[in-house]
mmCIF file of the protein (N, C-alpha, C, O) and its ligand, coordinates in Angstrom:
data_MODEL
# 
_entry.id   MODEL 
# 
loop_
_entity.id 
_entity.type 
_entity.pdbx_number_of_molecules 
1 polymer     1 
2 non-polymer 1 
# 
_entity_poly.entity_id                      1 
_entity_poly.type                           'polypeptide(L)' 
_entity_poly.nstd_linkage                   no 
_entity_poly.nstd_monomer                   no 
_entity_poly.pdbx_seq_one_letter_code       MTSSVDAARNIHSKLLRPTFHICKSCSRTLSVAEFIERHCENCKRDVEVIATKEPA 
_entity_poly.pdbx_seq_one_letter_code_can   MTSSVDAARNIHSKLLRPTFHICKSCSRTLSVAEFIERHCENCKRDVEVIATKEPA 
_entity_poly.pdbx_strand_id                 A 
# 
loop_
_entity_poly_seq.entity_id 
_entity_poly_seq.num 
_entity_poly_seq.mon_id 
_entity_poly_seq.hetero 
1 1  MET n 
1 2  THR n 
1 3  SER n 
1 4  SER n 
1 5  VAL n 
1 6  ASP n 
1 7  ALA n 
1 8  ALA n 
1 9  ARG n 
1 10 ASN n 
1 11 ILE n 
1 12 HIS n 
1 13 SER n 
1 14 LYS n 
1 15 LEU n 
1 16 LEU n 
1 17 ARG n 
1 18 PRO n 
1 19 THR n 
1 20 PHE n 
1 21 HIS n 
1 22 ILE n 
1 23 CYS n 
1 24 LYS n 
1 25 SER n 
1 26 CYS n 
1 27 SER n 
1 28 ARG n 
1 29 THR n 
1 30 LEU n 
1 31 SER n 
1 32 VAL n 
1 33 ALA n 
1 34 GLU n 
1 35 PHE n 
1 36 ILE n 
1 37 GLU n 
1 38 ARG n 
1 39 HIS n 
1 40 CYS n 
1 41 GLU n 
1 42 ASN n 
1 43 CYS n 
1 44 LYS n 
1 45 ARG n 
1 46 ASP n 
1 47 VAL n 
1 48 GLU n 
1 49 VAL n 
1 50 ILE n 
1 51 ALA n 
1 52 THR n 
1 53 LYS n 
1 54 GLU n 
1 55 PRO n 
1 56 ALA n 
# 
loop_
_struct_asym.id 
_struct_asym.entity_id 
A 1 
B 2 
# 
loop_
_chem_comp.id 
_chem_comp.type 
_chem_comp.mon_nstd_flag 
ALA 'L-peptide linking' y 
ARG 'L-peptide linking' y 
ASN 'L-peptide linking' y 
ASP 'L-peptide linking' y 
CYS 'L-peptide linking' y 
GLU 'L-peptide linking' y 
HIS 'L-peptide linking' y 
ILE 'L-peptide linking' y 
LEU 'L-peptide linking' y 
LYS 'L-peptide linking' y 
MET 'L-peptide linking' y 
PHE 'L-peptide linking' y 
PRO 'L-peptide linking' y 
SER 'L-peptide linking' y 
THR 'L-peptide linking' y 
VAL 'L-peptide linking' y 
ZN  non-polymer         . 
# 
_pdbx_entity_nonpoly.entity_id   2 
_pdbx_entity_nonpoly.name        ? 
_pdbx_entity_nonpoly.comp_id     ZN 
# 
_pdbx_nonpoly_scheme.asym_id         B 
_pdbx_nonpoly_scheme.entity_id       2 
_pdbx_nonpoly_scheme.mon_id          ZN 
_pdbx_nonpoly_scheme.ndb_seq_num     1 
_pdbx_nonpoly_scheme.pdb_seq_num     101 
_pdbx_nonpoly_scheme.auth_seq_num    101 
_pdbx_nonpoly_scheme.pdb_mon_id      ZN 
_pdbx_nonpoly_scheme.auth_mon_id     ZN 
_pdbx_nonpoly_scheme.pdb_strand_id   A 
_pdbx_nonpoly_scheme.pdb_ins_code    . 
# 
loop_
_atom_site.group_PDB 
_atom_site.id 
_atom_site.type_symbol 
_atom_site.label_atom_id 
_atom_site.label_alt_id 
_atom_site.label_comp_id 
_atom_site.label_asym_id 
_atom_site.label_entity_id 
_atom_site.label_seq_id 
_atom_site.pdbx_PDB_ins_code 
_atom_site.Cartn_x 
_atom_site.Cartn_y 
_atom_site.Cartn_z 
_atom_site.occupancy 
_atom_site.B_iso_or_equiv 
_atom_site.pdbx_formal_charge 
_atom_site.auth_seq_id 
_atom_site.auth_comp_id 
_atom_site.auth_asym_id 
_atom_site.auth_atom_id 
_atom_site.pdbx_PDB_model_num 
ATOM   1   N  N  . MET A 1 1  ? -38.366 177.297 25.638 1.00 0.00 ? 1   MET A N  1 
ATOM   2   C  CA . MET A 1 1  ? -38.362 175.978 24.992 1.00 0.00 ? 1   MET A CA 1 
ATOM   3   C  C  . MET A 1 1  ? -37.095 175.203 25.370 1.00 0.00 ? 1   MET A C  1 
ATOM   4   O  O  . MET A 1 1  ? -36.034 175.386 24.774 1.00 0.00 ? 1   MET A O  1 
ATOM   5   N  N  . THR A 1 2  ? -37.234 174.345 26.363 1.00 0.00 ? 2   THR A N  1 
ATOM   6   C  CA . THR A 1 2  ? -36.062 173.559 26.778 1.00 0.00 ? 2   THR A CA 1 
ATOM   7   C  C  . THR A 1 2  ? -36.171 172.100 26.354 1.00 0.00 ? 2   THR A C  1 
ATOM   8   O  O  . THR A 1 2  ? -35.202 171.349 26.461 1.00 0.00 ? 2   THR A O  1 
ATOM   9   N  N  . SER A 1 3  ? -37.355 171.692 25.869 1.00 0.00 ? 3   SER A N  1 
ATOM   10  C  CA . SER A 1 3  ? -37.551 170.284 25.531 1.00 0.00 ? 3   SER A CA 1 
ATOM   11  C  C  . SER A 1 3  ? -36.605 169.835 24.414 1.00 0.00 ? 3   SER A C  1 
ATOM   12  O  O  . SER A 1 3  ? -36.110 168.708 24.441 1.00 0.00 ? 3   SER A O  1 
ATOM   13  N  N  . SER A 1 4  ? -36.351 170.702 23.440 1.00 0.00 ? 4   SER A N  1 
ATOM   14  C  CA . SER A 1 4  ? -35.456 170.325 22.354 1.00 0.00 ? 4   SER A CA 1 
ATOM   15  C  C  . SER A 1 4  ? -34.025 170.160 22.859 1.00 0.00 ? 4   SER A C  1 
ATOM   16  O  O  . SER A 1 4  ? -33.269 169.334 22.347 1.00 0.00 ? 4   SER A O  1 
ATOM   17  N  N  . VAL A 1 5  ? -33.662 170.950 23.865 1.00 0.00 ? 5   VAL A N  1 
ATOM   18  C  CA . VAL A 1 5  ? -32.323 170.827 24.451 1.00 0.00 ? 5   VAL A CA 1 
ATOM   19  C  C  . VAL A 1 5  ? -32.207 169.490 25.180 1.00 0.00 ? 5   VAL A C  1 
ATOM   20  O  O  . VAL A 1 5  ? -31.195 168.799 25.062 1.00 0.00 ? 5   VAL A O  1 
ATOM   21  N  N  . ASP A 1 6  ? -33.253 169.128 25.937 1.00 0.00 ? 6   ASP A N  1 
ATOM   22  C  CA . ASP A 1 6  ? -33.237 167.839 26.643 1.00 0.00 ? 6   ASP A CA 1 
ATOM   23  C  C  . ASP A 1 6  ? -33.131 166.681 25.649 1.00 0.00 ? 6   ASP A C  1 
ATOM   24  O  O  . ASP A 1 6  ? -32.401 165.719 25.887 1.00 0.00 ? 6   ASP A O  1 
ATOM   25  N  N  . ALA A 1 7  ? -33.856 166.778 24.544 1.00 0.00 ? 7   ALA A N  1 
ATOM   26  C  CA . ALA A 1 7  ? -33.811 165.728 23.532 1.00 0.00 ? 7   ALA A CA 1 
ATOM   27  C  C  . ALA A 1 7  ? -32.409 165.597 22.959 1.00 0.00 ? 7   ALA A C  1 
ATOM   28  O  O  . ALA A 1 7  ? -31.920 164.489 22.742 1.00 0.00 ? 7   ALA A O  1 
ATOM   29  N  N  . ALA A 1 8  ? -31.769 166.724 22.717 1.00 0.00 ? 8   ALA A N  1 
ATOM   30  C  CA . ALA A 1 8  ? -30.410 166.705 22.182 1.00 0.00 ? 8   ALA A CA 1 
ATOM   31  C  C  . ALA A 1 8  ? -29.454 166.068 23.183 1.00 0.00 ? 8   ALA A C  1 
ATOM   32  O  O  . ALA A 1 8  ? -28.534 165.348 22.795 1.00 0.00 ? 8   ALA A O  1 
ATOM   33  N  N  . ARG A 1 9  ? -29.669 166.332 24.473 1.00 0.00 ? 9   ARG A N  1 
ATOM   34  C  CA . ARG A 1 9  ? -28.800 165.744 25.499 1.00 0.00 ? 9   ARG A CA 1 
ATOM   35  C  C  . ARG A 1 9  ? -28.989 164.225 25.547 1.00 0.00 ? 9   ARG A C  1 
ATOM   36  O  O  . ARG A 1 9  ? -28.020 163.485 25.717 1.00 0.00 ? 9   ARG A O  1 
ATOM   37  N  N  . ASN A 1 10 ? -30.228 163.761 25.399 1.00 0.00 ? 10  ASN A N  1 
ATOM   38  C  CA . ASN A 1 10 ? -30.486 162.326 25.410 1.00 0.00 ? 10  ASN A CA 1 
ATOM   39  C  C  . ASN A 1 10 ? -29.769 161.633 24.253 1.00 0.00 ? 10  ASN A C  1 
ATOM   40  O  O  . ASN A 1 10 ? -29.195 160.557 24.420 1.00 0.00 ? 10  ASN A O  1 
ATOM   41  N  N  . ILE A 1 11 ? -29.807 162.254 23.098 1.00 0.00 ? 11  ILE A N  1 
ATOM   42  C  CA . ILE A 1 11 ? -29.126 161.690 21.929 1.00 0.00 ? 11  ILE A CA 1 
ATOM   43  C  C  . ILE A 1 11 ? -27.623 161.664 22.185 1.00 0.00 ? 11  ILE A C  1 
ATOM   44  O  O  . ILE A 1 11 ? -26.945 160.689 21.860 1.00 0.00 ? 11  ILE A O  1 
ATOM   45  N  N  . HIS A 1 12 ? -27.107 162.749 22.773 1.00 0.00 ? 12  HIS A N  1 
ATOM   46  C  CA . HIS A 1 12 ? -25.669 162.846 23.016 1.00 0.00 ? 12  HIS A CA 1 
ATOM   47  C  C  . HIS A 1 12 ? -25.204 161.757 23.992 1.00 0.00 ? 12  HIS A C  1 
ATOM   48  O  O  . HIS A 1 12 ? -24.144 161.163 23.795 1.00 0.00 ? 12  HIS A O  1 
ATOM   49  N  N  . SER A 1 13 ? -25.988 161.497 25.035 1.00 0.00 ? 13  SER A N  1 
ATOM   50  C  CA . SER A 1 13 ? -25.574 160.502 26.022 1.00 0.00 ? 13  SER A CA 1 
ATOM   51  C  C  . SER A 1 13 ? -25.510 159.113 25.395 1.00 0.00 ? 13  SER A C  1 
ATOM   52  O  O  . SER A 1 13 ? -24.689 158.291 25.801 1.00 0.00 ? 13  SER A O  1 
ATOM   53  N  N  . LYS A 1 14 ? -26.368 158.841 24.411 1.00 0.00 ? 14  LYS A N  1 
ATOM   54  C  CA . LYS A 1 14 ? -26.319 157.554 23.712 1.00 0.00 ? 14  LYS A CA 1 
ATOM   55  C  C  . LYS A 1 14 ? -25.064 157.457 22.853 1.00 0.00 ? 14  LYS A C  1 
ATOM   56  O  O  . LYS A 1 14 ? -24.475 156.385 22.712 1.00 0.00 ? 14  LYS A O  1 
ATOM   57  N  N  . LEU A 1 15 ? -24.660 158.601 22.275 1.00 0.00 ? 15  LEU A N  1 
ATOM   58  C  CA . LEU A 1 15 ? -23.460 158.608 21.441 1.00 0.00 ? 15  LEU A CA 1 
ATOM   59  C  C  . LEU A 1 15 ? -22.200 158.385 22.268 1.00 0.00 ? 15  LEU A C  1 
ATOM   60  O  O  . LEU A 1 15 ? -21.169 157.970 21.737 1.00 0.00 ? 15  LEU A O  1 
ATOM   61  N  N  . LEU A 1 16 ? -22.283 158.662 23.574 1.00 0.00 ? 16  LEU A N  1 
ATOM   62  C  CA . LEU A 1 16 ? -21.124 158.460 24.436 1.00 0.00 ? 16  LEU A CA 1 
ATOM   63  C  C  . LEU A 1 16 ? -20.902 156.986 24.758 1.00 0.00 ? 16  LEU A C  1 
ATOM   64  O  O  . LEU A 1 16 ? -19.890 156.626 25.359 1.00 0.00 ? 16  LEU A O  1 
ATOM   65  N  N  . ARG A 1 17 ? -21.846 156.130 24.359 1.00 0.00 ? 17  ARG A N  1 
ATOM   66  C  CA . ARG A 1 17 ? -21.687 154.684 24.585 1.00 0.00 ? 17  ARG A CA 1 
ATOM   67  C  C  . ARG A 1 17 ? -21.616 153.992 23.232 1.00 0.00 ? 17  ARG A C  1 
ATOM   68  O  O  . ARG A 1 17 ? -22.589 153.377 22.797 1.00 0.00 ? 17  ARG A O  1 
ATOM   69  N  N  . PRO A 1 18 ? -20.481 154.088 22.570 1.00 0.00 ? 18  PRO A N  1 
ATOM   70  C  CA . PRO A 1 18 ? -20.359 153.504 21.235 1.00 0.00 ? 18  PRO A CA 1 
ATOM   71  C  C  . PRO A 1 18 ? -20.262 151.991 21.283 1.00 0.00 ? 18  PRO A C  1 
ATOM   72  O  O  . PRO A 1 18 ? -20.007 151.395 22.329 1.00 0.00 ? 18  PRO A O  1 
ATOM   73  N  N  . THR A 1 19 ? -20.473 151.386 20.124 1.00 0.00 ? 19  THR A N  1 
ATOM   74  C  CA . THR A 1 19 ? -20.278 149.945 19.989 1.00 0.00 ? 19  THR A CA 1 
ATOM   75  C  C  . THR A 1 19 ? -18.862 149.687 19.493 1.00 0.00 ? 19  THR A C  1 
ATOM   76  O  O  . THR A 1 19 ? -18.417 150.291 18.518 1.00 0.00 ? 19  THR A O  1 
ATOM   77  N  N  . PHE A 1 20 ? -18.165 148.793 20.165 1.00 0.00 ? 20  PHE A N  1 
ATOM   78  C  CA . PHE A 1 20 ? -16.823 148.407 19.737 1.00 0.00 ? 20  PHE A CA 1 
ATOM   79  C  C  . PHE A 1 20 ? -16.925 147.157 18.871 1.00 0.00 ? 20  PHE A C  1 
ATOM   80  O  O  . PHE A 1 20 ? -17.758 146.282 19.107 1.00 0.00 ? 20  PHE A O  1 
ATOM   81  N  N  . HIS A 1 21 ? -16.069 147.096 17.878 1.00 0.00 ? 21  HIS A N  1 
ATOM   82  C  CA . HIS A 1 21 ? -16.043 145.925 16.997 1.00 0.00 ? 21  HIS A CA 1 
ATOM   83  C  C  . HIS A 1 21 ? -14.704 145.220 17.164 1.00 0.00 ? 21  HIS A C  1 
ATOM   84  O  O  . HIS A 1 21 ? -13.640 145.801 16.952 1.00 0.00 ? 21  HIS A O  1 
ATOM   85  N  N  . ILE A 1 22 ? -14.787 143.969 17.545 1.00 0.00 ? 22  ILE A N  1 
ATOM   86  C  CA . ILE A 1 22 ? -13.601 143.212 17.923 1.00 0.00 ? 22  ILE A CA 1 
ATOM   87  C  C  . ILE A 1 22 ? -13.382 142.045 16.962 1.00 0.00 ? 22  ILE A C  1 
ATOM   88  O  O  . ILE A 1 22 ? -14.324 141.357 16.569 1.00 0.00 ? 22  ILE A O  1 
ATOM   89  N  N  . CYS A 1 23 ? -12.130 141.841 16.596 1.00 0.00 ? 23  CYS A N  1 
ATOM   90  C  CA . CYS A 1 23 ? -11.748 140.714 15.749 1.00 0.00 ? 23  CYS A CA 1 
ATOM   91  C  C  . CYS A 1 23 ? -11.920 139.411 16.536 1.00 0.00 ? 23  CYS A C  1 
ATOM   92  O  O  . CYS A 1 23 ? -11.415 139.277 17.650 1.00 0.00 ? 23  CYS A O  1 
ATOM   93  N  N  . LYS A 1 24 ? -12.641 138.452 15.940 1.00 0.00 ? 24  LYS A N  1 
ATOM   94  C  CA . LYS A 1 24 ? -12.880 137.192 16.640 1.00 0.00 ? 24  LYS A CA 1 
ATOM   95  C  C  . LYS A 1 24 ? -11.610 136.356 16.734 1.00 0.00 ? 24  LYS A C  1 
ATOM   96  O  O  . LYS A 1 24 ? -11.486 135.516 17.625 1.00 0.00 ? 24  LYS A O  1 
ATOM   97  N  N  . SER A 1 25 ? -10.668 136.580 15.824 1.00 0.00 ? 25  SER A N  1 
ATOM   98  C  CA . SER A 1 25 ? -9.441  135.777 15.805 1.00 0.00 ? 25  SER A CA 1 
ATOM   99  C  C  . SER A 1 25 ? -8.421  136.242 16.832 1.00 0.00 ? 25  SER A C  1 
ATOM   100 O  O  . SER A 1 25 ? -7.832  135.422 17.536 1.00 0.00 ? 25  SER A O  1 
ATOM   101 N  N  . CYS A 1 26 ? -8.200  137.590 16.929 1.00 0.00 ? 26  CYS A N  1 
ATOM   102 C  CA . CYS A 1 26 ? -7.132  138.083 17.819 1.00 0.00 ? 26  CYS A CA 1 
ATOM   103 C  C  . CYS A 1 26 ? -7.667  138.970 18.950 1.00 0.00 ? 26  CYS A C  1 
ATOM   104 O  O  . CYS A 1 26 ? -6.887  139.476 19.756 1.00 0.00 ? 26  CYS A O  1 
ATOM   105 N  N  . SER A 1 27 ? -8.979  139.161 19.015 1.00 0.00 ? 27  SER A N  1 
ATOM   106 C  CA . SER A 1 27 ? -9.618  139.936 20.088 1.00 0.00 ? 27  SER A CA 1 
ATOM   107 C  C  . SER A 1 27 ? -9.163  141.402 20.126 1.00 0.00 ? 27  SER A C  1 
ATOM   108 O  O  . SER A 1 27 ? -9.259  142.061 21.161 1.00 0.00 ? 27  SER A O  1 
ATOM   109 N  N  . ARG A 1 28 ? -8.673  141.898 19.003 1.00 0.00 ? 28  ARG A N  1 
ATOM   110 C  CA . ARG A 1 28 ? -8.247  143.295 18.911 1.00 0.00 ? 28  ARG A CA 1 
ATOM   111 C  C  . ARG A 1 28 ? -9.437  144.164 18.509 1.00 0.00 ? 28  ARG A C  1 
ATOM   112 O  O  . ARG A 1 28 ? -10.269 143.750 17.702 1.00 0.00 ? 28  ARG A O  1 
ATOM   113 N  N  . THR A 1 29 ? -9.515  145.380 19.080 1.00 0.00 ? 29  THR A N  1 
ATOM   114 C  CA . THR A 1 29 ? -10.562 146.319 18.687 1.00 0.00 ? 29  THR A CA 1 
ATOM   115 C  C  . THR A 1 29 ? -10.260 146.846 17.290 1.00 0.00 ? 29  THR A C  1 
ATOM   116 O  O  . THR A 1 29 ? -9.172  147.362 17.037 1.00 0.00 ? 29  THR A O  1 
ATOM   117 N  N  . LEU A 1 30 ? -11.228 146.713 16.385 1.00 0.00 ? 30  LEU A N  1 
ATOM   118 C  CA . LEU A 1 30 ? -11.029 147.097 14.992 1.00 0.00 ? 30  LEU A CA 1 
ATOM   119 C  C  . LEU A 1 30 ? -11.382 148.560 14.762 1.00 0.00 ? 30  LEU A C  1 
ATOM   120 O  O  . LEU A 1 30 ? -12.230 149.122 15.455 1.00 0.00 ? 30  LEU A O  1 
ATOM   121 N  N  . SER A 1 31 ? -10.724 149.166 13.785 1.00 0.00 ? 31  SER A N  1 
ATOM   122 C  CA . SER A 1 31 ? -11.094 150.512 13.355 1.00 0.00 ? 31  SER A CA 1 
ATOM   123 C  C  . SER A 1 31 ? -12.393 150.430 12.549 1.00 0.00 ? 31  SER A C  1 
ATOM   124 O  O  . SER A 1 31 ? -12.830 149.342 12.174 1.00 0.00 ? 31  SER A O  1 
ATOM   125 N  N  . VAL A 1 32 ? -13.001 151.585 12.288 1.00 0.00 ? 32  VAL A N  1 
ATOM   126 C  CA . VAL A 1 32 ? -14.246 151.624 11.514 1.00 0.00 ? 32  VAL A CA 1 
ATOM   127 C  C  . VAL A 1 32 ? -14.032 151.019 10.130 1.00 0.00 ? 32  VAL A C  1 
ATOM   128 O  O  . VAL A 1 32 ? -14.863 150.248 9.648  1.00 0.00 ? 32  VAL A O  1 
ATOM   129 N  N  . ALA A 1 33 ? -12.920 151.368 9.497  1.00 0.00 ? 33  ALA A N  1 
ATOM   130 C  CA . ALA A 1 33 ? -12.625 150.852 8.158  1.00 0.00 ? 33  ALA A CA 1 
ATOM   131 C  C  . ALA A 1 33 ? -12.469 149.334 8.181  1.00 0.00 ? 33  ALA A C  1 
ATOM   132 O  O  . ALA A 1 33 ? -12.963 148.637 7.295  1.00 0.00 ? 33  ALA A O  1 
ATOM   133 N  N  . GLU A 1 34 ? -11.777 148.831 9.203  1.00 0.00 ? 34  GLU A N  1 
ATOM   134 C  CA . GLU A 1 34 ? -11.587 147.384 9.324  1.00 0.00 ? 34  GLU A CA 1 
ATOM   135 C  C  . GLU A 1 34 ? -12.922 146.683 9.555  1.00 0.00 ? 34  GLU A C  1 
ATOM   136 O  O  . GLU A 1 34 ? -13.170 145.607 9.009  1.00 0.00 ? 34  GLU A O  1 
ATOM   137 N  N  . PHE A 1 35 ? -13.779 147.301 10.369 1.00 0.00 ? 35  PHE A N  1 
ATOM   138 C  CA . PHE A 1 35 ? -15.097 146.724 10.642 1.00 0.00 ? 35  PHE A CA 1 
ATOM   139 C  C  . PHE A 1 35 ? -15.932 146.658 9.371  1.00 0.00 ? 35  PHE A C  1 
ATOM   140 O  O  . PHE A 1 35 ? -16.566 145.641 9.091  1.00 0.00 ? 35  PHE A O  1 
ATOM   141 N  N  . ILE A 1 36 ? -15.933 147.746 8.602  1.00 0.00 ? 36  ILE A N  1 
ATOM   142 C  CA . ILE A 1 36 ? -16.724 147.806 7.368  1.00 0.00 ? 36  ILE A CA 1 
ATOM   143 C  C  . ILE A 1 36 ? -16.263 146.733 6.378  1.00 0.00 ? 36  ILE A C  1 
ATOM   144 O  O  . ILE A 1 36 ? -17.076 146.075 5.727  1.00 0.00 ? 36  ILE A O  1 
ATOM   145 N  N  . GLU A 1 37 ? -14.948 146.574 6.282  1.00 0.00 ? 37  GLU A N  1 
ATOM   146 C  CA . GLU A 1 37 ? -14.392 145.613 5.326  1.00 0.00 ? 37  GLU A CA 1 
ATOM   147 C  C  . GLU A 1 37 ? -14.293 144.205 5.905  1.00 0.00 ? 37  GLU A C  1 
ATOM   148 O  O  . GLU A 1 37 ? -13.964 143.259 5.189  1.00 0.00 ? 37  GLU A O  1 
ATOM   149 N  N  . ARG A 1 38 ? -14.581 144.061 7.213  1.00 0.00 ? 38  ARG A N  1 
ATOM   150 C  CA . ARG A 1 38 ? -14.446 142.763 7.903  1.00 0.00 ? 38  ARG A CA 1 
ATOM   151 C  C  . ARG A 1 38 ? -13.038 142.207 7.690  1.00 0.00 ? 38  ARG A C  1 
ATOM   152 O  O  . ARG A 1 38 ? -12.842 141.008 7.492  1.00 0.00 ? 38  ARG A O  1 
ATOM   153 N  N  . HIS A 1 39 ? -12.064 143.122 7.739  1.00 0.00 ? 39  HIS A N  1 
ATOM   154 C  CA . HIS A 1 39 ? -10.681 142.736 7.482  1.00 0.00 ? 39  HIS A CA 1 
ATOM   155 C  C  . HIS A 1 39 ? -9.803  143.241 8.613  1.00 0.00 ? 39  HIS A C  1 
ATOM   156 O  O  . HIS A 1 39 ? -9.744  144.446 8.859  1.00 0.00 ? 39  HIS A O  1 
ATOM   157 N  N  . CYS A 1 40 ? -9.117  142.335 9.307  1.00 0.00 ? 40  CYS A N  1 
ATOM   158 C  CA . CYS A 1 40 ? -8.257  142.708 10.433 1.00 0.00 ? 40  CYS A CA 1 
ATOM   159 C  C  . CYS A 1 40 ? -6.830  142.955 9.955  1.00 0.00 ? 40  CYS A C  1 
ATOM   160 O  O  . CYS A 1 40 ? -6.222  142.089 9.327  1.00 0.00 ? 40  CYS A O  1 
ATOM   161 N  N  . GLU A 1 41 ? -6.300  144.137 10.255 1.00 0.00 ? 41  GLU A N  1 
ATOM   162 C  CA . GLU A 1 41 ? -4.935  144.473 9.844  1.00 0.00 ? 41  GLU A CA 1 
ATOM   163 C  C  . GLU A 1 41 ? -3.913  143.664 10.641 1.00 0.00 ? 41  GLU A C  1 
ATOM   164 O  O  . GLU A 1 41 ? -2.781  143.492 10.189 1.00 0.00 ? 41  GLU A O  1 
ATOM   165 N  N  . ASN A 1 42 ? -4.287  143.174 11.796 1.00 0.00 ? 42  ASN A N  1 
ATOM   166 C  CA . ASN A 1 42 ? -3.386  142.358 12.617 1.00 0.00 ? 42  ASN A CA 1 
ATOM   167 C  C  . ASN A 1 42 ? -3.313  140.930 12.081 1.00 0.00 ? 42  ASN A C  1 
ATOM   168 O  O  . ASN A 1 42 ? -2.231  140.350 11.982 1.00 0.00 ? 42  ASN A O  1 
ATOM   169 N  N  . CYS A 1 43 ? -4.463  140.375 11.738 1.00 0.00 ? 43  CYS A N  1 
ATOM   170 C  CA . CYS A 1 43 ? -4.519  139.010 11.207 1.00 0.00 ? 43  CYS A CA 1 
ATOM   171 C  C  . CYS A 1 43 ? -4.173  138.969 9.722  1.00 0.00 ? 43  CYS A C  1 
ATOM   172 O  O  . CYS A 1 43 ? -3.837  137.913 9.185  1.00 0.00 ? 43  CYS A O  1 
ATOM   173 N  N  . LYS A 1 44 ? -4.259  140.138 9.053  1.00 0.00 ? 44  LYS A N  1 
ATOM   174 C  CA . LYS A 1 44 ? -3.964  140.245 7.613  1.00 0.00 ? 44  LYS A CA 1 
ATOM   175 C  C  . LYS A 1 44 ? -4.888  139.376 6.776  1.00 0.00 ? 44  LYS A C  1 
ATOM   176 O  O  . LYS A 1 44 ? -4.483  138.824 5.753  1.00 0.00 ? 44  LYS A O  1 
ATOM   177 N  N  . ARG A 1 45 ? -6.152  139.258 7.227  1.00 0.00 ? 45  ARG A N  1 
ATOM   178 C  CA . ARG A 1 45 ? -7.118  138.475 6.453  1.00 0.00 ? 45  ARG A CA 1 
ATOM   179 C  C  . ARG A 1 45 ? -8.533  138.862 6.863  1.00 0.00 ? 45  ARG A C  1 
ATOM   180 O  O  . ARG A 1 45 ? -8.735  139.577 7.845  1.00 0.00 ? 45  ARG A O  1 
ATOM   181 N  N  . ASP A 1 46 ? -9.510  138.381 6.099  1.00 0.00 ? 46  ASP A N  1 
ATOM   182 C  CA . ASP A 1 46 ? -10.905 138.620 6.449  1.00 0.00 ? 46  ASP A CA 1 
ATOM   183 C  C  . ASP A 1 46 ? -11.236 137.853 7.721  1.00 0.00 ? 46  ASP A C  1 
ATOM   184 O  O  . ASP A 1 46 ? -10.834 136.700 7.878  1.00 0.00 ? 46  ASP A O  1 
ATOM   185 N  N  . VAL A 1 47 ? -11.966 138.489 8.624  1.00 0.00 ? 47  VAL A N  1 
ATOM   186 C  CA . VAL A 1 47 ? -12.250 137.872 9.922  1.00 0.00 ? 47  VAL A CA 1 
ATOM   187 C  C  . VAL A 1 47 ? -13.716 138.048 10.282 1.00 0.00 ? 47  VAL A C  1 
ATOM   188 O  O  . VAL A 1 47 ? -14.441 138.810 9.643  1.00 0.00 ? 47  VAL A O  1 
ATOM   189 N  N  . GLU A 1 48 ? -14.140 137.333 11.313 1.00 0.00 ? 48  GLU A N  1 
ATOM   190 C  CA . GLU A 1 48 ? -15.459 137.513 11.887 1.00 0.00 ? 48  GLU A CA 1 
ATOM   191 C  C  . GLU A 1 48 ? -15.369 138.628 12.935 1.00 0.00 ? 48  GLU A C  1 
ATOM   192 O  O  . GLU A 1 48 ? -14.422 138.676 13.719 1.00 0.00 ? 48  GLU A O  1 
ATOM   193 N  N  . VAL A 1 49 ? -16.368 139.526 12.939 1.00 0.00 ? 49  VAL A N  1 
ATOM   194 C  CA . VAL A 1 49 ? -16.342 140.673 13.839 1.00 0.00 ? 49  VAL A CA 1 
ATOM   195 C  C  . VAL A 1 49 ? -17.385 140.494 14.945 1.00 0.00 ? 49  VAL A C  1 
ATOM   196 O  O  . VAL A 1 49 ? -18.523 140.111 14.676 1.00 0.00 ? 49  VAL A O  1 
ATOM   197 N  N  . ILE A 1 50 ? -16.993 140.770 16.171 1.00 0.00 ? 50  ILE A N  1 
ATOM   198 C  CA . ILE A 1 50 ? -17.902 140.723 17.315 1.00 0.00 ? 50  ILE A CA 1 
ATOM   199 C  C  . ILE A 1 50 ? -18.225 142.151 17.725 1.00 0.00 ? 50  ILE A C  1 
ATOM   200 O  O  . ILE A 1 50 ? -17.316 142.963 17.894 1.00 0.00 ? 50  ILE A O  1 
ATOM   201 N  N  . ALA A 1 51 ? -19.515 142.472 17.889 1.00 0.00 ? 51  ALA A N  1 
ATOM   202 C  CA . ALA A 1 51 ? -19.926 143.795 18.352 1.00 0.00 ? 51  ALA A CA 1 
ATOM   203 C  C  . ALA A 1 51 ? -20.145 143.736 19.865 1.00 0.00 ? 51  ALA A C  1 
ATOM   204 O  O  . ALA A 1 51 ? -20.814 142.833 20.368 1.00 0.00 ? 51  ALA A O  1 
ATOM   205 N  N  . THR A 1 52 ? -19.569 144.718 20.592 1.00 0.00 ? 52  THR A N  1 
ATOM   206 C  CA . THR A 1 52 ? -19.702 144.744 22.045 1.00 0.00 ? 52  THR A CA 1 
ATOM   207 C  C  . THR A 1 52 ? -19.745 146.181 22.520 1.00 0.00 ? 52  THR A C  1 
ATOM   208 O  O  . THR A 1 52 ? -19.303 147.084 21.809 1.00 0.00 ? 52  THR A O  1 
ATOM   209 N  N  . LYS A 1 53 ? -20.273 146.406 23.719 1.00 0.00 ? 53  LYS A N  1 
ATOM   210 C  CA . LYS A 1 53 ? -20.298 147.746 24.307 1.00 0.00 ? 53  LYS A CA 1 
ATOM   211 C  C  . LYS A 1 53 ? -19.055 148.033 25.134 1.00 0.00 ? 53  LYS A C  1 
ATOM   212 O  O  . LYS A 1 53 ? -18.872 149.145 25.630 1.00 0.00 ? 53  LYS A O  1 
ATOM   213 N  N  . GLU A 1 54 ? -18.199 147.021 25.279 1.00 0.00 ? 54  GLU A N  1 
ATOM   214 C  CA . GLU A 1 54 ? -16.987 147.188 26.076 1.00 0.00 ? 54  GLU A CA 1 
ATOM   215 C  C  . GLU A 1 54 ? -15.759 147.171 25.172 1.00 0.00 ? 54  GLU A C  1 
ATOM   216 O  O  . GLU A 1 54 ? -15.712 146.401 24.213 1.00 0.00 ? 54  GLU A O  1 
ATOM   217 N  N  . PRO A 1 55 ? -14.763 148.010 25.463 1.00 0.00 ? 55  PRO A N  1 
ATOM   218 C  CA . PRO A 1 55 ? -13.535 147.972 24.668 1.00 0.00 ? 55  PRO A CA 1 
ATOM   219 C  C  . PRO A 1 55 ? -12.749 146.697 24.931 1.00 0.00 ? 55  PRO A C  1 
ATOM   220 O  O  . PRO A 1 55 ? -12.854 146.112 26.009 1.00 0.00 ? 55  PRO A O  1 
ATOM   221 N  N  . ALA A 1 56 ? -11.973 146.270 23.966 1.00 0.00 ? 56  ALA A N  1 
ATOM   222 C  CA . ALA A 1 56 ? -11.189 145.039 24.120 1.00 0.00 ? 56  ALA A CA 1 
ATOM   223 C  C  . ALA A 1 56 ? -10.052 145.234 25.122 1.00 0.00 ? 56  ALA A C  1 
ATOM   224 O  O  . ALA A 1 56 ? -9.288  144.304 25.378 1.00 0.00 ? 56  ALA A O  1 
HETATM 225 ZN ZN . ZN  B 2 .  ? -7.420  139.980 14.107 1.00 0.00 2 101 ZN  A ZN 1 
# 
């Protein structure tokens, strides 16, 4: 039974391409906590978040 192993590999390869969340004000890559709270520690205020597949 190798099909389950192949399926696990497919899932893993998708996890290797995470989504980055970037502050719209300062273009800094946000941490998970900052993204959840929509709060940039650099700007010290609530900000708009941009989701991208590329790091800032
Ligand atoms: Zn910011």
